[in-house]
N, C-alpha and C positions, 0 to 999 in steps of 0.2 A: 262531644265537645272537641273542637279542633286542638291539635297538638301544638306545643310551642316550638318543638324541634322539627325542622324540615330536612336537614342534611347535616352529617358530620363528616369532616375530611381532615387528613393530616396536614400540618403546616409545613410547606416546603420553602423554597427560596426562589422567587418571592411567594407571598401568600396569595391564595385565591381570593378574588374580590367580586363584588356585584356592582352593576350600574347604579349610581353614577361614578363609582370608583373604578379605576383602571388597573391599579397595582398597589401593593403594600409590601414593603420589605422591612425586616427586623434585623438590625445589626447589634450583636453583642460580642465585643472584642475585649479580651483582657490584655491590653497592651502593656509592655514592660516599661521600665524607666526610659525617658527620652534622652537623645543625644543633643549635641550643640546645634544641629539643624532641625530639631523638633521631630525627627524620625525616631524609630526604635533603637535603643542602645543594645542591640542584639544582632547576631548574624542574619543576613537575608539569604544566605546560601540555601539552595534547594527550593526557592520560591519562583514561581512563574511571574517575574516582575512585569508590571504593566497589565497583568490579567490574573491576579492572585486572589481567587475566591475560595481556596481550600483552607480550612482551619488547620493551622500548624502552630503548635505551642500556645493555642488558645486565641490566636488572632490572625487577621488577614491584612494584606496591603491593598487589596482591590486594584484599581488602575494606577495607584501611586508607585513610584520607583524609589523615592527616598523618604517621603512622608506618606502615610496611608491616606487613601481617599480617592477622589474623582477629579482629576485635572479637567481643564475646560472642555465643555461639550455643549451642544445646542439643544434647545427644546422649542417646540411650537404646538399650540392647539390645546393645552391643558394647564393644570396647576400642580405645583409640588408643595406639600405641607411636610415640614421636617421637624420632628419632635426629638429633642436631645435631652434625655433624662440624666445621663452621666457623660462626662467628658465634654469636649468642645468641637464645634465645627467652624471653620473659617470659610466665609463666603466672599467671592469676588465675581463681578459680572460685566457684561459688555456695555451696560448702561453707566458704568463707573461706580455703581453701588458696591458696598462692602460691609462685612460685619464679622464679629466673633460672637457666637451664642452657644449656650449650653446650660447644664445644671437645671434643666426643666424648661428652658426657653423653647419657643416654637417660631419657625420662619414660614411665612406664607408667600409663595411667589407665583404670580400669574405669568406664564410664558407668553400667552396670547400669540401675536403675529410672529414672534421670534426673539429669543435671547440666548446668549451664551453665559454659562456660569461654571465656576469650579466649587467643589465642596471637599475641603481637605480637613483632616483630623490631626491637628498639631498636638504632639505629646509634650505638654508644657512642663511637667514635673521631671526633674532629673534625678531625684533621690527616692522616688517611690513609683509604683505602678500607675498607669494612666487608663483606667477602665473607660470604655465607651459603650453606651446603650442608646440607640436611636431607632426611630421609625421614620421611613419616608413613604408618604402616601401620595399617589397620583389621583387627582380629582379631575374628571373630564370637564370640558367646556362645551356648551351647546353650539351648534353651527353659527348661531347669531353672534357668538362671542369669541370665535376662534381667532379673529384678527384684531382683538382689542390691543391697546398699548400694554407692553409688559409692565408689571407692577411688583414691588418688593415691600413686604411688611413684616415687622417683628411683633410678636406677642411675647412680652417679657414674663418670666414665670411669676414675678411678684404681682402681676396684674391679672393672671389667669384665675378665674373663679374655681374654688375647690369646695365641694359639698361633702360634709361628713355626716354619716347616719348609721348608728349601731354597728360599728365595726367596718363600715365601708367608707372609702375615700374616693370621690369621683372628681377627676380633673376635667373641667368642661372646656374643651379646646374649641369646639364648634357646636352650635345648636343651643338647645334649651333642655336643661335637666330639672324636672320638677319645679319649674318656674324660675330657675337660676339661668340667666342667659350668658352665653360666651361673649367675649369681645367680638366686635365686628370683623368679619373676614375681609379679604380683598374685595374691592367694590364691584368687580365684574364677575365674581364667582357665582356658580350655581348655588352655593351656600348662602349668598347674600339675599336670596329670596326666601322669606320665612316659610312660605307655603311648601317649599321643597323639603322641609324637615331634615336637612342635612345635619348630622351629628357626628362628632368625634369625641369619645370619652375614654380616658385612661382610668381604669378602676383597680383599686387595691383593696382586697377583702381579707380581714383577719381570719385566722384559723377557726374552724367550727362555727362560722357565722353564716347567715343567709342574706341574700340580696335579691331584690325583684326589679326586673326591667318592666315598666308599665307599658301597656299597649299604645300603639299609635295607629295612624291611618293604614288601611289595607293597601294603599298604593306604594308604601315604603318598603325598600329592601333593608334588612337588618342582619348584620353578621357579628357574632361574638367570637373573639380570638382569645383562647386560653393559652397564654404563652409561658407562664411559669407558676409552679405551685406543686401541690400533692395530687389531689384528684377532686373532682366536683361531681355533684349529682344534679341533674335536671330531669324532672318528671320520672324519677326513680332510676334513670340510666346513669351509670358511673362513667365519667369521661376523664381521660388522662390529659396532662399538660402536653402542649405541642399539637393542639387540636383546634380546628375552626368549626363553628356551629352556625349554620344558617337558621335563623329564627323566623317564625311567623310573627310579624310585627303587630298583628291584631290581637295576639294572645299574650297575657303576662307570662314572663319566664322567670321562675325562681331558681336561683343558683344556691345550692347547699355546699359550702366549702368544706374541704377536708382538714387535715391536721397541720397544714402549713399556710402561711399567707399566700393568697392567690392573686395573680396579676392578669389583667384582661384589657383588651382594646375593643371598643365597639365602633363600627362604621355603619352608618345608616343614611338613607336618603331616598327621595323619590327618584326613580330612574329618568334619565334624559330621553331614553328610548329613541335614539337616532343611530344610523349606521356608523360603525367605528372601523376606520382603517388605520392600522398602526405599522410603523416601521421604526424600530429603535426609539429615538427620542422625539419622533413626530407622531402626533395623533390627530387625524383629520376624519372626514366623513367618506372620502372616496380615494381610490388608488391614484386617480389623476391629481388630486390635491397633495398626496404624498410626494409624487414626482415633482410637482411644482415647488414644494417645500425644499426638497433636496437641491433643485436647481438654484433657488434663491439663496440658500445657504452657501452654495459653492461660489456664487457671484458676490454676495454682500457680507458673508460671515456674520450676519445679523448684527452689524455694527462694529465688528472687529474685536480686538482684545487689547484693552488699554493697560494691562498689567505686565510686569517684567517677566513673569514665569507662567507657564500653563498650569502649574500646581501652586499657585500663589498662596502664601500664608502671610499673616501679619506679625509684627514684632512680638517676641515672647512676653515682654512685660505689658503688652496691651491688654486691657480688661475686656469685658463684654461691651460691645458697641455696635452701632449701626450707622453707616454713612449712606445717605439716600442719594439718588441721582441728581437732585437739585442742590446738593452740597450740605443739606441739613445733617448735623452730627448729633447722635444720642449716645451718651456713655452711661454705663450702669456700674 
């Protein structure tokens, strides 16, 4: 009988992915209290500001210099899916769209032919710590969709299906889990075609419980990321946290959890199976298309930047919201 486990690998920064996914990064930062500017109320001395990816005192500034996060930068040719389990992310983009999301919300953005956006992590609490936990996943677009119009969509945590079953809690961000369908993804996404079997599931499993991932089509790539917990067993092999597991999607995979709650992310989907040429924030099919993307960005800035600051954040007292390019405002 075929084995469920095909490969085991350590989780780095970013995490290793399979087609149709390009990139997955996990951010866990134990930010201190915030100051009046929504940055950390702590010394920034000793940090490589503008490029601070080294964990110091339990947190990082990333490309932020006063507020942690990622000031404006371009994307073309793929999608970003940002899952914020703890803390908040402030989004601003070249389409004029904006939002503050967190505490379980998910943002799905199709870069398509080109967009600029910023992703900042405002430290809203001034009298207690501001923990942040998020995943950012890059999902490729096929050649036929590389130049679609950019699109911005929010999946609010109140609306995301959650399946509970004998000690397991499965948040169905994309795809179909045992008949429970996720909310619709962005319209031009590879995930929007049901036959592609794209799934993104965040799974939490109680201590000493078992959970089985049922088999799907042989064409599908499936990766299980074990990012927090004690240890697990699959097919008798003991696996420690901080490990990625490439699974044979045709074979059921039973996870036997250890003595702590286990936390997992599953990424699966039918591969796009096209050439991939990447340069930083651009993902196309050929090197020539990458050069074209760079030239167009230099000329057009993908619509420019309509916000006052590269690291734009929204007022502290603003709640969770989304302002769409057509002016539609949703407040939660």
